N, C-alpha and C positions, 0 to 999 in steps of 0.2 A: 503492500498502499503507500503512494508515495506520500508526500509531508499534505499535501493541497485536497487533498480525498481526505486522510485523520483529519483534518482543522474541519472542512466539511462538515460529516460526518460526525462531530464531537457536538459542535453547533449544531447542528442537530436535535441530537437528543440532551446537552440540556436545555433546552429549551423546551422540550418536553415537561424534561423534570418542572422546571420553572411554573412550567403551566398549568399541570397538574396542579395544585394543592386547589389556583382562583380557580378549578373547576368543580374540585368539594367540593370549597367555602360556596360557592351562587349556587349549589343544587337547593330549594326551591326547599328539600326536608333535611339538612343539612346543620349546623349548630347554631345559627343565624337563627333559623325559625322562630316565636313568640307566641307565645299562649292568646287563642282568641279571649276577648272585655267578658265573652258571654262566657266562657267555662272559669275563668276568673272567681265572679261574678257567684256563679254558681256556688265554685267552691264553698267560700266569703260563708254566703247566705245559709251551704250546711250546716254550716263550722256554728253557728250560734246556733242549731236548734235539732242535730238529729247526730248523734256517734255513730249508729252505722251509715249513716252517706256519704261520713266526712270520713270513715278508716276506706271509706271505697272511691270515694276517687282518689282519697292523695295513691292508694295502692295502684291503684290506674296513671299516675298523674305523678309523681313522684319531686317532681322541678315543681311543683305549682306552689306549693310550704309557701314562699315566702315568696306569691305575686301579688299584688296589693290592687282593690279596688278601687274606683275614684265615684262613687254617689252623688254628689254634687261637688264643686271645680273646688280641688283643696281640700278635698275631704276623703282621702285616702284609709282601707281600713284595711286587713290581714285580714286571717282564722283564725288565729288565734285572738287579733281583739277584740273583730264579735265571737270569741265566745266566751274574752272577757269582757264582758262589758255585759255581754249573758247569762252574770254569772255560770259558768257549763263552766265550770273546771275539769272534769269529764275529757272533754275535746282538746282544753288547752293542759292539761297536764301529756294528750296522744300527740299532737302537736308539737310541745315540748319536746321530749322522750326523739320527732322524729329534726331536731336541731329546728324546729321553729323559732328566727331573731327575736326577742323579744325588748320590748318598750319598757319606757315608767309604770304606765297605765298595765300595763302584764305585771311589774312586779308590784305594784298597786294588788290587783285583783291577789295574787298568788301568795301576798304573807313576806316578802319581802323590807318587812318595814325598816329597816336599822337603813336599808339601802336610798331606797326611799325619801329619806330625814335627809342622808348626807347629801341627795342630789340636788334638795331643795335649799337647803341649807347652806351651796357650792353655788347653786343657779337657783331665785327664788323666784322670776320670772316664770318656772317652770311648773310654779303651785295655781298660777290659773291659768292655763294652755293650756284650749282645748282639744278634750282629745278626737276616735273613731265620734263622729257623727255630735260632734259636742259636748258627751260623757265628758263629767269631771273626773277630777283623781281621789275626791269621796264619793261619788259614785263605787268608781271602781273599787274602794271597801270595803264601801260598804256592802254591797255585791258577792267581794270570798267574804266575810263579817271577820275583817281585818277593825275589830271597833277601837284597838287602841290607835289602828294610825290615822279611821277615820277623824278620833277626840284631837289629835294633834295637828294633824289638818285643819279642820274648823280653831281650833287655837291657836292656826299660822292666819288665819281669817279667808279660808274657804268654806264658804255655807253654802255654794252654788252643788248639784250636782248636774245642771243641762247649765251649758253653754245657751240658750236661744239665736240662734244669729246666728253661730262663729262661721257657717261656709254660707254665708248670703244667706 
């Protein structure tokens, strides 16, 4: 094989190797596919009310675990968030066991009182931050039967369980 032919073949093969990953990434069913908003909403809604339905969906679509739905502009909610403000510890426990990401509202519901107090002490603006749909930290503490935390939140000035109009 002469030098010119060797270079041509290697350039051609190099081009194939460079193009192959781009072709794979451009496929519609490849790793860049996103979940349909309707499926996310179905999962988040199930986590509000049904352990069985939540299990079925998460087993079929495990990557839905940390997806968020948006009911109104800025009103984001995860499945564990829905379970938390509805007082569904059974569903929240399932989702946390699968690796669900938690926020301060989930921590208030699940009983991480010292952690919630520390966050509010360090970042006082969190006391009156609206959770999903406008539910407050006080609401989450109350539905989680976290009476000591609920009393502490009230002593810090949080009296509302719901911020009406938080999301328009």
